[in-house]
N, C-alpha and C positions, 0 to 999 in steps of 0.2 A: 686083347682087342678092346677097341675104343667103341662108347656107348653109341648108338645111333643117335643122332639130334632130330628129334621131331620138326616137322615144319611150324614155322610162326603161325598161329590163326589169322585169318582173315574174315572181317577188317579187326582192327584192335580196337574200333571206337566207331560208332553209327556216324552217318553224316550230319544229324542234328547236334551230337555231344559234340563233334569237332567244333561244327559253327559257332555254338553256344561258347566253346573256348576260346576259338580266333578273334569273337566278336566282344569279348567280356571289358568290361571297364578296367582301363590301365593297359590293356594291349596295344600293341603299334597299329594292329586291324580293330580297332575298337569300334562297334557301330552306335549309333543313337538314333532316336525318329525326330524329325523336323518336317516343318511344312513346305512342300513345293506346288507351286499353282493351288495353293488349297486343300493338298491331300496330302495325309500324315504319310510319309515314307523314311522309308528305314534307308541311312546312308551312312558312308565313312567318316568317321568323326575328323581323322587326320590326314582325309584327302587334301594334297594341295589343291590351293582355292581355285586356279586358274591355268589355263597354257603359258601364258605369261611367267607363272613360278617354276613351272617344267622346263622354259626354254631357259631361265636364269640357273637352272640346276647346272647347265652346260658349263657355267663360268668355274665353279669349281673343282671339273673334271680334269683342267689342264690340257697337258699336249699329249693325251692319248688318243689314239684314233677312234672317231665315230662313224662319218662315211667314209665307204669305200666304194668308188663308182669304176668297175675297171681296173684301170692300172693309174687312177686319179685317188686322193686323200684327204680327206679336212682332219684335223684334229677340232676336240671340243672348244677350246680356244677359238682356232678361226672361225667355227660355225656360230658360235655367239656372238663374235664381232662381226659377221655375216647378217645375222638377223637384226641387230644393233643397227647397222649401217642402212638396210632395207627397211627399218620399222622409220628411220629419219628421213629416208627418201617418200614414204608414203607421207610422212606427216608435212613435208614439203609441198607434196602433189595436192595437197587440202584434205586428203583420205580422213575421215571422222569416226567415231564410235556409230556402229552399225550399218557402216557402208560395207559393201559387197566387193570382194576383189577377188576375180576368176583366177586361175591356175590350171594353165592348158600344157601340159608336158609329161612327157614320159617320165619315168623313175629316174630323177636326177637328183646330185645334192643340193641344186636352185630349187628344186622343188621343197627340199624340206626346210631351207633358210626362207622362203617365201610365206611357208605356212604358218611359222610362229613369229617371223615379221609383222602378220597381218592381224592375228589373233593378240599378240604382244600390244597393240594400239587399240585394242577393242574393235576392230572392224570384224567383219565376217568373213570368214575364209570359204571360198566356194569353187572346190575341186571339179572339174567338169572333165568327162571320159574323153582322151585322148587318142579313141579308136572311134569317136564319132563321125560322119560325115561334116563338112563345113556347114550343111542347113541343118543338122541335127547342133552343134557347137552355137550356132548362131542362135539358136532356140535358147539354150540355155544361157546365155549371154543376155538377150532381150527378155527373160522370164525373170531373171535373178536381177537385172537391175544394174549389173556391174559397172562398177565406175571404174575401176582399172583391170586390165586383164595383163597377166604374165603368163608366156607362152615361149615354147620352143621354135627355132627356125623351122623343123619339120611341118610343125602346126600354121606358122604364120605363113606359109608359103600355100595351105590349103584355106587360110582365113581371109586372107588381105582383101581379097576383092567382095568377101560377102559381109561385111559389116557395115553396110549402108544403112542398115533399119535399126542399130544399137547406137540410140540417139545417147543413152546414159554412159556410153563409153568415153572416157575424156584422157586417160593415158594408156601406152600399151609399152611392155619393156617385152622384147625378143631377147631371149636366151640362146648362146651358142649361134650366133650371126657374125662373129667377129671377123671380118677378111670377106665374107660373102656379102656383098653389096648389092645382089639381086634378092637376097633374102628378104632385107630391109631397104626396099627400093626406093620407099620415101624419105629415108634417115640420110644425115650427113655424117662426114668422117666423124663428127662429134659425138654421136649416138643422138642429136635433137632432128627434130623434124622439119620437114621440107612441105609436110603433107597438103591435103586440102581439109578445109572445114577445120573445126576448133581442135581436133585429137592429137597428141602429141606422141611419138612412138621412139622411144630410145633402145638402145642397147642395154640388156641388163649388166653386161661386163663393165660397162660405163661407173656402172657405182658399187659391184660388188668383185672385179677383176677375176681372175680364173681363180679355180676351186683352189689348187695347190697353196695359193697367195692370199688365203683368206686369214690368215694367222698374222700377216702383215698390214691388216686393216688397222685404224684407229682403234683404239679400248676407250669407246666414249660411253658403252655402256646402252641400254633401253632407253628411249624418251619416256618421259613419265607419264604415266596413264591411269585412267581410273578405269578398273574391271572388275566386275563382281561373278561370283561362281554362277548366277543365274543369270548372266546375258548371254545373247545368243553368241556363237560362237564359229559354229561350222555349215553349211547350208552344201549337203551333199546330193546327187540326185540318184532317185533309184535307177535300177540298172534297164529298166524299160523293155524286157523281154516279150510284154504285150501291152498297149497302148502307149500313150505318150508319158515319158519320166517327171515324176514329181522330186520336186526339192523339199529335203527335210532336214529340218531347222531345229539343231542342236545346242546347247548349253556347254560352258566351261565345264560345270561339273557334271553332264551326263557324258561328255568325253573324257573325261580324268577318272571316272567311276572305274574304267577298265584297267588302270592302273593298278589299282587294289582288287579288282577283283582277278587279276592273273598274278599277283603275290599271294593270296588266300588259297588260290587255287593250289600253288605247289605246296603251301605251309597244310592244307588238308589232306592231301597226300599223304606228307609224312605222318600226319596224326594218326591215318588210317593204316599204314604201316607198324605204329607203336613207336614211331620216333619221334623227336624233339624238330618241332619248325628249322628251317635254317636260320642262323644268324648273318647279318650282314657280313660282306667280307670284300671290301675293295679291292682286294688282287683276285678275287676269284670273279671273271667277267664271261660274260655271253659274247659270241659272236654269231650274229644272226645274219643268214643268206633268205633274204627277202624275194618271193617270186611275182609277187601280188601286186598289183598298182596301186599307187599310193591315193587313187580317186577312187577308191573301194574302203569303205570304214574298217573292213579286216585289216588292209596291210596299216593304212593311216592309225586309225584310233586304238585297235587290238594289240598291233604289233609295233608300229614306229612309237609312239607316244610312250607306252610303257619301258621300253629299250631305254629312249632318252632318260626318263626318270631314275634309271638304275644304273644308267652309267656301261652301255653294251657299245659292243662295236655292230654296225648296220651295213653288210654289204649288196651291192646292187648290183644288177646284170642289165646289159644292153637289152637282150632279149632271152627269153628261156631257150637254153640251148641243155641237153643233158649232159655231154661231156664237158661242156664250159663252166656247169655247175660242179661236176668233179674237180676241176683243177683249180675254180676258186675254192672250195672246201679243202682242198689238200693245202694250196697257198695261204688262207686265212687264218686256218685251224679250226672254220666252222664248227660252233656246238650245236644249234640250232638251224634246221633248213622249216622255212615256213611257207605254206602254199594250199593249193587244191589238190584232193585226193589222186587226179589222174597224174601230178606231178611228182607224188609218191610211188606211184606205179613205176614210172620210167625210172626212178632211182633204184627201184628193184628189179627191171626188168633189161636195164641198159646195159649191154654186154662189156661196154667201155669200164664201167665201175671196178673191174678188177685190174684197171692198170693203175689206180689211184689211190694212196693213203686217204682213206675216209676215216680212221679210226677215232677222229676226234668229236665225231655226231656223238652227241648225247641225248638229242630229241628232234623227231620228226612229228611237227605237226601243221595239222590241215583243217579246212573247214570250206564253206561257200556251197557247198555241195554235198549229197550225200556219200556216205562212205561204206564200202561191203565189208562185212563183219571180217572177211579173209583176209584183207588189207593187213590187218592188227597181227594175226599170227605171221604171216612172210613177214610183216617187218622185224618182227622177233628172230625171224629163221636166219634172215640175210646181215641184220645189223643187232645183233645182242646187245649192245651196248647204249644202243639209241630207243629212248624211250617214246613211243607212238602217243599221240594224243591228238583229239580233234573236239570241236566246240560247235553251239549254235547260238547264232544271235543276227540281225537284219540293221538294215539301215536305219531302222525305224527304232531300235535298239541302242544305237550307237555302238555297234561291235557285238562282242560275247556275252551272252547271259548264263549259258550255260558250258561247262567245259568238262572234260574225261581224261584221266591219264592212270600212270601207274597201273598198278594190278586191277583197279576198278573196270579200266578200260578191256583188260584180259578178262575178266569176270562176265564184263556187260559188252561185249565187243560191238551189238549194234544198238547202243545209247550213245545219247551227246552229252550225256552227264547229269548231276544234279545244277540246280540254278546256284548264282551265287550267293553268299551270305548276306546281303543287301537284297537281292531279287527275290520275287512270287511267280511262281505258276500257277495255273489252272486251264483244267480241259473243261470247254464248257458246251454244251449242245448247239451245233454249228448252224441250227436253224434259228432258235429264238436269241442265240448270244447269253442267256441268262443262266440256264439251268447250267448248275456244277456237275460234273460226272464225277463218277469215282474210278479209285484206282484201278487199271486195267482197261478201263472203257475209252475206247477212240471217240476222239472230237476235236474240235478247233482250238488253238493254243492260244492261251493269252497272258501277257508278260505284263510285271509291274515290277517299277522301282525306280533310282536314280539315275539310271542310264538311259530310260526312255527319253524319246525327242520331245522337243515342244510342240511340233505337228508340222504338216505341210505348209508349205511358202505361198501365198497368197490364194491357198485354196481350203476356204472354212469349211466347205460342206464334206470334202475328202477327210479334212482334219476330225469331225465331229464323228464320220463314221468307225475310223482307227483307231482315235485316242480317245476314250471314253474312261472319266472318272480314274484318271493316273493308269489306267492299263492299257496297253497297247493288244489291238485285234491282229494276229499276226497273218492268219490265211493260213496257217499250216495244220494239217490235220498229225494229231500226236497223241499218246497215251501218256501215264506216269506211272511207276510202280509204287509198291509201299511205302519206299524209301525216298520217294521223290525223286528218283532217277527219270528224264524224257527220253524217248523214243519216237523220234520223228516217222510217221508213218508215209507221208507225203505233202505237198501241196495240195490245197482244196481244188484247184483249178486243174492239176494234173490228174487227178483220180477218174479213173474210167467207169463207166456204168455200161454194161455188157448185157443187155436183157433184163435190166432190175439187178444183176448182181453188180456189187462194188469191186474195184480192184485196181489194190494201189503198188501205182509204176515200181516204188522204190522195193517192193517184196519181189517183184518180177525181175526187178534188176540185179537184185541182191544173187537171186539164183542163177542168173547168167553170170554175174563175177564170179561164181564158185566153181567155173569150169575154168582149167588149168589155161585153156588158149584164149582166154578173151581178156583183155586190158582196158578196155572202156565198155560202157554198155547203156543205151538207155531206150525207155519205153515208151511209145506215144498210141494214140488210138486211130485205127482203120478203118474207115467209114464201113458202115454195112448197113443194108436197107432196110432188115427188118430188127434186126437186134441195137442197132444205133452206134455201135461201134466195139471193135474189138481190140485187143492188146496185140500190136506189131512192134519187134525189137531191130534197133540198128546196132552194130556192135564193129569195134575196132580191135583186130587181133595183136597179141602180142608178138615181137620181131620174129620171123621164124615160125611160128605158131600154123597149124592149119586144123580146120573142123568145119564141115558142112552144115547147112541149115538144116537138114535133119535131126543130124548128130546135137545140134544145140536144142532144137524144140522138144528133141525126147529126152535130154539132160532135164529139162526145166519141167518136163509133165511127170518125171520120176520123183519130182519134189514139191510139185504145187497142184493144186486140183486142176483139172482138166480146161474149166474155163477161162486160166489164169495162164496157159500156155499161149505162148505168141502163135498167131496164125502165119507169120511171116518173120524173114528174119533177112536183113539186109547188111551188106558187111562195108562200112566205111574204111577208105584207104589209110587214115589216118587218124589221130585223136578227134574226138567226135568235135563240132564247131561248139565254141561257148560265146559268151560275151565276156567281158574284162574281168567279169565278178565270179567265174568257173562254174554259173550257170548254164546248163545243155540248153542251145538255141532249139527247144523242139519243135516250135512253129516251121524252122528250116527242114527238122526232119521227117514230119507229118507229109509235108509235099512227096516224100519218095512213095507213099503208098496212097496219094489222091487218086494218081490216073491208074491205077490198078487196087481199088477197093478189096476187100476180104471178099472170098466167095458167099454165093446165098445159100 
């Protein structure tokens, strides 16, 4: 009879020990200290200096597939040639260092090529939310002072008549309008403009051709440009769930920091298991299915940019549909699915998954919104070979600051992980913004590191309030445990105060997520004349599931204090409304309770 093998102790080393080993002198992930805008900051020593350097990496990857969009494909070679071709076109149009180039498209291969072409010549890539209205897009163009816009035909139809106030906009490139002159009614057969005023309008295909033919473009290389790590690279706009969106200006260093942050997170998980960090293997490729829009930092900075650097395949969809996702996972042998928690739930619950081979999945990663601890357990049950993982970050931190996966996530399913090796977190008194709080205490989360953005575009007062001595004041309520793992409690503005009692919406939402019938949930404040507000919930049920309002209220009441139990529950017929970044539009949900406020 064989001797029983005792389980491996967890963890094999602390987070501090793992970070010290990974960041040590001579390590590929070596860290060092330098001044950034006058603030001593820990940085990755061997980080690629600019996005131009990341784009050049494609040249050595050859004819492997890089971008897959439905049935279209672009190899690394073709992608690099497309980037170079458009970079030269930008130079021909007079685009100089620091000029803003707006990208207004759904997730397309062209989006990726344009992004790297813009940053390769030292201009500032300015992705605008493709789901904005014409008025919102016009605001983004005017606010950024974009000199050039690259837009898909769908957005061009929405925008063409709304650009009269965009005096800085000198040139427009319209993608995927070939053969449809109604989409570029001011454009001639050659793609040049016949338009009013000085603005030039061209079809993007006149420069790049079709995606499948990018490899046939001339191999001329990127035009010469002087670009520095601390030059501005991107101008992403905040999601604007409340108030007007603000442009967040970030440097090449801030954007590229995510590359090594993601590599270090994988290596840290290995060390915590008592294993050696993985060595580079050119034959072991990741195939990533992306479901988040590129105009969000999660998709562009935390997912796309690291994928290009390591040579991964990036699979895109026209729009999110669970069964279409299953088809692509099977066809492309996808190893990583990345999105928001709602998508992870749909991968678990959709009945069509049984008809497809999803065995290639190795990771299911999500962020952008709180995830219920129950999601980790369910992912391990349904897809035992796929490691769940999530993280935390924001536009102002240029993507991920914290991440968690592997056994750490199983042991702390309600945490978003410890900060990256080069990042630092503090919990401060949310009133004075100065007093540091101890482990386990709830306060406002502050973040410092090389990933932090430069500031808000043309908003010095807002910049001074949020970016303080190298720190970003996040507006999130959180706590840190003794080992530095971060637990997001709520957005400060989402916390409810019922008669003086603080109620953290995430806590109530997690209780609802624990119910087997609930697929999506959000808690908002219902107005109350004497208490101010009380918690109310909106839920979406899993396909075929049934539960009553009374049953859900009783379920929560058995787990939380009475004052935290929703006074009302409304049922939403589908996934809750979200902005493109995955955040629930709670302002929309609050309207459900305005006309029928909680009883007195």
